[in-house]
C-alpha positions as CSV (number, residue, x, y, z in Angstrom):
1,M,96.5,216.5,-52.1
2,E,95.2,216.5,-55.4
3,A,93.9,219.9,-55.7
4,T,97.6,221.3,-54.4
5,R,99.2,219.0,-56.8
6,H,96.8,220.9,-59.8
7,K,97.4,224.4,-58.4
8,L,98.5,226.9,-60.8
9,W,98.4,230.1,-58.8
10,T,100.9,229.8,-56.2
11,K,103.2,232.5,-54.5
12,D,106.3,231.7,-56.6
13,F,104.4,231.4,-59.8
14,L,103.1,235.2,-59.2
15,I,106.4,236.4,-58.3
16,V,108.3,234.8,-61.2
17,S,105.6,236.0,-63.4
18,L,106.0,239.5,-62.0
19,I,109.9,239.5,-62.5
20,N,109.3,238.4,-66.0
21,F,106.9,241.2,-66.3
22,T,109.3,243.9,-65.3
23,I,112.2,242.7,-67.2
24,T,110.1,242.3,-70.4
25,L,108.8,245.9,-69.8
26,I,112.1,247.3,-69.6
27,F,113.1,245.7,-72.8
28,Y,109.9,246.9,-74.6
29,L,110.1,250.4,-73.3
30,L,113.7,251.0,-74.8
31,M,113.1,249.0,-77.8
32,V,110.8,251.8,-79.0
33,T,112.7,254.6,-77.9
34,I,116.3,253.6,-78.3
35,A,116.3,254.0,-82.1
36,G,115.1,257.3,-81.7
37,Y,117.6,258.3,-79.2
38,A,120.5,257.0,-81.5
39,V,119.0,258.8,-84.4
40,E,118.7,262.2,-82.3
41,H,121.9,262.1,-79.9
42,F,124.3,260.3,-82.2
43,G,123.3,261.1,-85.6
44,A,122.9,257.2,-86.4
45,S,121.3,256.3,-89.7
46,T,118.1,254.0,-90.0
47,S,119.6,250.9,-90.4
48,T,122.2,251.7,-87.7
49,A,119.3,252.9,-85.6
50,G,117.8,249.5,-86.3
51,L,121.0,247.8,-85.1
52,V,121.2,249.7,-81.8
53,S,117.5,248.4,-81.3
54,S,118.1,244.7,-82.3
55,I,121.4,244.2,-80.9
56,F,120.0,243.9,-77.6
57,I,118.0,240.7,-79.0
58,I,121.3,239.5,-80.5
59,G,122.6,239.6,-77.0
60,T,119.6,238.0,-75.5
61,L,120.2,235.3,-78.0
62,F,123.8,234.8,-77.0
63,G,122.7,235.1,-73.3
64,R,120.5,232.0,-73.8
65,L,122.8,229.9,-75.8
66,G,124.4,229.0,-72.7
67,T,121.9,229.3,-70.0
68,G,120.7,225.9,-70.6
69,R,123.6,224.1,-69.9
70,I,124.5,226.9,-66.9
71,I,120.7,226.2,-65.1
72,G,121.8,222.2,-65.3
73,D,125.2,223.2,-63.4
74,W,123.9,225.9,-61.3
75,G,120.1,225.7,-60.8
76,S,117.5,227.6,-62.0
77,K,117.4,230.1,-59.1
78,K,121.3,230.9,-59.0
79,T,121.0,231.5,-62.7
80,L,118.3,233.8,-62.4
81,F,120.6,235.8,-59.7
82,Y,123.3,236.6,-61.6
83,G,121.1,237.2,-64.8
84,L,119.1,239.8,-62.6
85,L,122.3,241.3,-61.3
86,L,123.9,241.7,-64.4
87,F,120.7,243.2,-66.1
88,M,120.3,245.6,-62.9
89,L,124.0,247.0,-63.6
90,S,123.5,247.3,-67.5
91,T,120.3,249.2,-67.1
92,M,121.8,251.6,-64.8
93,S,124.7,251.9,-67.4
94,Y,122.8,253.7,-70.4
95,F,123.6,256.8,-68.3
96,I,127.4,256.6,-68.8
97,A,127.2,255.4,-72.5
98,A,128.6,258.5,-74.0
99,N,128.8,257.5,-77.9
100,L,127.3,255.0,-80.3
101,P,129.6,252.2,-79.7
102,L,129.2,252.2,-75.7
103,L,125.6,252.3,-76.5
104,M,125.7,249.1,-78.5
105,L,128.2,247.3,-76.2
106,N,125.7,248.1,-73.4
107,R,122.5,247.0,-75.1
108,L,124.5,244.0,-76.1
109,V,125.5,243.2,-72.1
110,Q,122.2,243.9,-71.3
111,G,120.3,241.6,-73.8
112,I,122.7,238.7,-72.6
113,A,121.4,239.7,-69.1
114,L,117.9,239.4,-70.3
115,G,118.6,236.1,-72.2
116,M,120.1,234.6,-68.8
117,A,117.2,236.0,-66.5
118,S,114.1,235.0,-68.8
119,T,115.3,231.8,-69.6
120,A,115.8,231.3,-66.0
121,T,112.0,232.4,-65.2
122,G,110.7,230.2,-68.1
123,T,112.3,227.3,-66.7
124,I,111.2,227.7,-63.2
125,I,107.5,228.1,-64.5
126,A,108.0,224.8,-66.4
127,Q,109.4,223.1,-63.3
128,I,106.6,224.4,-60.8
129,L,103.7,224.0,-63.1
130,P,101.7,220.4,-63.2
131,P,102.5,218.8,-66.3
132,D,98.6,218.2,-67.3
133,R,98.2,221.9,-66.8
134,R,101.4,223.3,-68.8
135,G,99.7,224.6,-71.9
136,E,97.4,226.7,-69.6
137,G,99.9,227.5,-67.1
138,I,102.5,228.7,-69.5
139,G,99.7,230.6,-71.4
140,Y,99.0,232.6,-68.0
141,Y,102.5,232.8,-67.6
142,S,103.2,234.5,-70.8
143,L,100.6,237.2,-70.2
144,S,103.2,238.8,-68.1
145,A,105.1,239.6,-71.0
146,I,102.2,240.3,-73.2
147,L,101.0,242.9,-70.5
148,A,104.7,244.5,-70.9
149,T,104.7,244.6,-74.5
150,A,101.5,246.7,-74.3
151,I,102.6,248.7,-71.1
152,G,106.2,249.1,-72.0
153,P,106.0,250.9,-75.6
154,F,102.9,252.8,-74.4
155,V,105.0,254.3,-71.6
156,G,108.3,254.9,-73.5
157,I,106.3,256.8,-76.1
158,L,104.4,258.6,-73.1
159,L,107.7,259.6,-71.7
160,T,109.2,260.9,-75.1
161,Q,106.2,263.1,-75.2
162,L,106.4,264.4,-72.0
163,F,110.2,264.8,-71.6
164,E,112.8,265.8,-74.5
165,D,115.9,264.2,-72.0
166,Y,115.9,260.6,-72.6
167,R,117.8,260.2,-69.4
168,M,113.9,260.2,-67.6
169,I,113.4,257.0,-69.4
170,F,116.7,255.6,-68.4
171,A,115.8,256.5,-64.8
172,V,112.5,255.1,-64.8
173,D,114.2,251.6,-66.1
174,S,116.9,251.8,-63.4
175,V,114.2,252.0,-60.7
176,L,112.3,249.0,-62.4
177,A,115.3,247.0,-62.6
178,I,116.6,247.6,-59.0
179,V,113.0,246.4,-57.8
180,C,113.0,243.3,-59.9
181,F,116.4,242.2,-58.5
182,L,115.0,242.8,-55.2
183,M,111.9,240.3,-56.0
184,Y,114.2,237.8,-56.4
185,F,114.8,237.3,-52.9
186,I,111.2,236.0,-52.0
187,V,111.3,233.5,-54.5
188,T,111.5,229.7,-53.6
189,V,112.4,227.7,-56.5
190,P,112.8,223.6,-56.4
191,D,116.2,222.2,-57.4
192,A,117.2,221.3,-60.8
193,P,116.2,217.5,-61.3
194,K,119.0,215.3,-60.1
195,K,119.5,213.6,-63.4
196,A,119.9,217.2,-65.1
197,K,122.7,218.0,-62.9
198,E,124.3,214.5,-63.7
199,M,124.3,214.8,-67.6
200,A,125.9,218.5,-67.1
201,E,128.8,217.0,-65.0
202,K,129.3,214.0,-67.0
203,T,129.2,215.2,-70.5
204,G,131.7,217.4,-72.4
205,F,130.9,219.8,-75.0
206,K,128.3,218.4,-77.4
207,L,125.6,220.1,-79.4
208,S,122.9,218.7,-77.3
209,N,124.3,220.2,-74.0
210,F,123.4,223.7,-75.4
211,I,120.4,222.9,-77.7
212,E,117.3,220.7,-77.3
213,M,116.6,218.9,-80.7
214,R,112.9,218.0,-80.0
215,A,112.0,221.6,-79.4
216,L,114.1,222.9,-82.7
217,P,111.1,222.1,-85.4
218,I,108.6,224.4,-83.4
219,A,111.6,227.1,-82.5
220,F,112.3,227.3,-86.2
221,V,108.8,228.5,-87.1
222,A,108.9,230.8,-84.2
223,L,112.1,232.4,-85.9
224,V,110.4,233.2,-89.0
225,I,107.3,234.6,-87.2
226,G,109.7,236.7,-84.9
227,F,111.2,238.2,-88.1
228,A,107.8,239.0,-89.5
229,Y,106.9,240.7,-86.3
230,S,110.2,242.2,-85.5
231,G,109.5,245.5,-87.9
232,I,106.6,246.2,-86.0
233,M,108.4,246.3,-82.8
234,S,111.5,248.6,-83.8
235,F,109.8,250.7,-86.4
236,M,106.4,251.5,-85.1
237,T,107.0,255.0,-84.0
238,F,108.7,255.7,-87.3
239,Y,105.9,254.2,-89.2
240,A,102.8,256.0,-87.2
241,K,104.8,259.4,-87.7
242,E,104.8,259.0,-91.3
243,L,101.1,257.9,-91.4
244,D,100.4,260.9,-89.1
245,L,98.7,258.3,-86.7
246,V,100.8,259.0,-83.7
247,K,98.0,259.1,-81.4
248,A,96.8,255.7,-82.6
249,G,100.3,254.2,-82.3
250,S,100.5,255.0,-78.8
251,Y,97.4,252.8,-78.3
252,F,98.6,250.0,-80.9
253,F,100.1,248.0,-77.8
254,I,97.3,248.7,-75.4
255,I,94.7,246.9,-78.1
256,Y,97.1,244.2,-78.9
257,A,97.5,243.3,-75.2
258,I,93.8,243.6,-74.5
259,V,92.7,240.9,-77.1
260,I,95.2,238.6,-75.9
261,L,94.1,238.7,-72.2
262,A,90.6,238.0,-73.8
263,T,91.9,235.1,-76.0
264,R,94.8,233.3,-74.0
265,P,92.6,231.5,-71.3
266,F,90.9,229.5,-74.0
267,T,94.0,228.8,-76.3
268,G,95.8,227.6,-73.6
269,K,93.0,225.2,-72.5
270,L,92.7,224.3,-76.2
271,L,96.4,223.4,-76.5
272,D,96.1,221.1,-73.4
273,T,92.6,219.4,-74.5
274,R,92.6,219.2,-78.4
275,G,96.5,219.8,-79.3
276,A,98.4,222.8,-81.2
277,N,97.1,222.7,-84.7
278,I,93.6,224.0,-83.7
279,V,95.2,227.1,-82.0
280,I,98.3,227.6,-84.3
281,Y,96.5,227.6,-88.1
282,P,93.8,230.3,-87.2
283,C,96.5,232.1,-85.3
284,L,99.0,232.5,-88.3
285,I,95.9,233.2,-90.6
286,I,94.8,236.1,-88.4
287,F,98.2,237.2,-88.0
288,A,98.7,237.4,-91.6
289,I,95.4,239.3,-91.8
290,G,96.5,241.9,-89.4
291,M,99.7,242.2,-91.2
292,Y,98.5,243.4,-94.3
293,A,95.9,245.6,-92.5
294,F,98.7,247.0,-90.8
295,S,100.6,247.8,-94.1
296,S,97.5,249.2,-95.7
297,A,96.4,251.4,-92.8
298,T,95.4,255.0,-93.7
299,N,93.4,255.7,-90.6
300,S,93.2,255.1,-86.8
301,V,90.2,252.5,-86.9
302,V,92.3,250.1,-89.7
303,F,95.6,250.8,-87.9
304,L,93.9,249.6,-84.2
305,L,92.0,246.7,-86.0
306,A,95.2,245.6,-87.2
307,A,96.8,245.6,-83.6
308,A,93.9,243.5,-82.7
309,C,94.3,241.0,-85.3
310,I,98.5,240.9,-85.0
311,G,97.4,240.3,-81.1
312,I,95.2,237.3,-81.7
313,G,97.5,235.8,-84.1
314,Y,101.1,236.7,-83.1
315,G,100.3,237.0,-79.4
316,N,99.0,233.5,-79.1
317,F,101.1,231.8,-81.4
318,N,104.3,232.7,-79.1
319,S,102.6,231.2,-75.8
320,V,101.3,227.9,-77.9
321,A,104.8,227.7,-79.8
322,Q,106.4,227.8,-76.5
323,A,104.4,225.4,-74.7
324,I,104.9,222.9,-77.5
325,A,108.6,223.4,-77.0
326,I,108.1,222.3,-73.2
327,K,105.6,219.5,-73.8
328,V,108.1,217.8,-76.3
329,T,110.8,217.5,-73.9
330,P,111.8,215.5,-70.9
331,N,111.5,217.6,-67.4
332,E,115.4,217.4,-67.1
333,R,116.0,219.3,-70.1
334,L,113.3,221.9,-69.7
335,G,116.2,224.3,-69.3
336,L,117.4,223.7,-72.8
337,A,114.3,223.6,-74.2
338,T,113.3,227.0,-73.2
339,S,116.5,228.3,-74.3
340,T,116.6,226.8,-77.5
341,Y,113.1,228.0,-78.3
342,F,114.0,231.6,-77.4
343,I,117.3,231.3,-79.3
344,L,115.6,231.2,-82.4
345,Y,112.9,233.2,-81.5
346,D,115.3,235.9,-80.5
347,L,117.3,235.7,-83.7
348,G,114.3,236.3,-85.8
349,L,113.6,239.3,-83.8
350,G,117.1,240.7,-83.7
351,V,118.2,240.2,-87.3
352,G,114.7,241.5,-88.6
353,P,115.1,245.1,-87.9
354,Y,118.7,245.3,-89.1
355,F,118.3,243.6,-92.2
356,L,114.5,245.3,-93.0
357,G,116.2,248.4,-92.0
358,F,118.3,248.6,-95.5
359,F,115.2,248.5,-97.2
360,V,113.3,251.5,-95.7
361,P,114.9,254.3,-97.8
362,T,114.2,252.5,-101.1
363,M,110.9,250.7,-100.3
364,G,109.3,252.6,-97.4
365,Y,107.7,251.2,-94.2
366,S,104.2,249.9,-96.0
367,A,106.0,247.8,-98.4
368,I,108.2,246.2,-95.8
369,F,105.3,245.1,-93.9
370,F,103.2,244.1,-96.9
371,A,106.0,241.7,-97.7
372,M,106.1,240.2,-94.3
373,V,102.4,239.2,-95.2
374,F,104.0,236.5,-97.5
375,V,106.6,235.8,-94.6
376,I,103.8,234.5,-92.5
377,L,102.0,232.5,-95.2
378,V,105.4,230.7,-95.6
379,S,105.6,230.0,-92.0
380,I,102.3,228.2,-92.1
381,I,103.8,225.8,-94.5
382,L,106.9,225.3,-92.4
383,Y,104.5,224.4,-89.5
384,Y,102.7,222.0,-91.4
385,F,105.7,219.9,-92.5
386,L,108.0,220.6,-89.1
387,Y,105.1,219.8,-86.8
388,G,101.3,220.3,-87.5
389,K,101.5,217.0,-89.7
390,Y,102.8,215.0,-86.9
391,E,100.6,216.6,-84.4
392,K,97.6,215.8,-86.7
393,L,98.6,211.9,-86.4
394,K,98.9,212.2,-82.6
395,Q,95.7,213.5,-82.3
396,A,94.0,211.1,-84.5
397,K,95.5,208.1,-82.4
398,I,94.0,210.0,-79.3
399,S,90.7,210.2,-80.8
């Protein structure tokens, strides 16, 4: 009985992780190619292309904003159903987005759908994991997204090299979205805690119905870190071409994922046994080192070493920070904690490319990425004051 209670690798854990992998794969496949599509097919400027790329994340933010409350009303599985249905339909709609405004509108809608679906999957995982292994379990679950961040850009860049017509990318995404929707029907999800339903029914409009205040401190740090990383996600293809490192660029996210796969099992266990600080501080320092190497790269070796450092630093920070948001929150508000974390995190990812795009013509990509080193260093200070010093006191009491 005890062994069953502590089991992580259940059927539903695997299926929900696979759903999360698939929708994230589609997201990243489009993220690294859609800016080029906007420039080539609609003559968009660099800043506008950045908006086309990042408006998806703005949509995700809006999707998450209400999803925490919706999960309390509908339950996580029903929320997942509608999120995946809308995601499938919007993915197929790229074929009929005939101009720039329609393309941006479809990106926005697809982002809303992703926000609903991914918040639901994150909540389901938090519900089915044993509490004493949540750090480890969320670490493994987040590997589904990490693998997608590697495979998605790699496949996207490969498809642009093999096919001149972007419709091949849209076709691949559509097939994946349909498969993802069908996987929903073999998921068994526990109902939302009764207390969560009663709260949703009895309370009116309050900020606490949409935001989990206990998750805000770590979520704000994630916002800053997401902003620092956003330029890599949106401008990788342009930067690699500028450096004449297109081949290395195609392997950047593969190296990024490999180092996370190698380190993630340890960081999740460290979080559960020794607290967050022992993981977060080294991760942020390594992320800053990786960003510096990325900004000053002149050859493939440095470029891919930067990928490894960014994978260790940024990749592990994200899963540990998400686990922190879950750990500080009561079970009946797990949906709100998940949505709160990703609302702020997505805000950083979404605003970043549009804001940074304004500076590309005058500063260039290298200078922009160098400036992000200082943003990461500031985030270390923010983490200390918003969460780290309290975590230190808690660990001291335990010892």
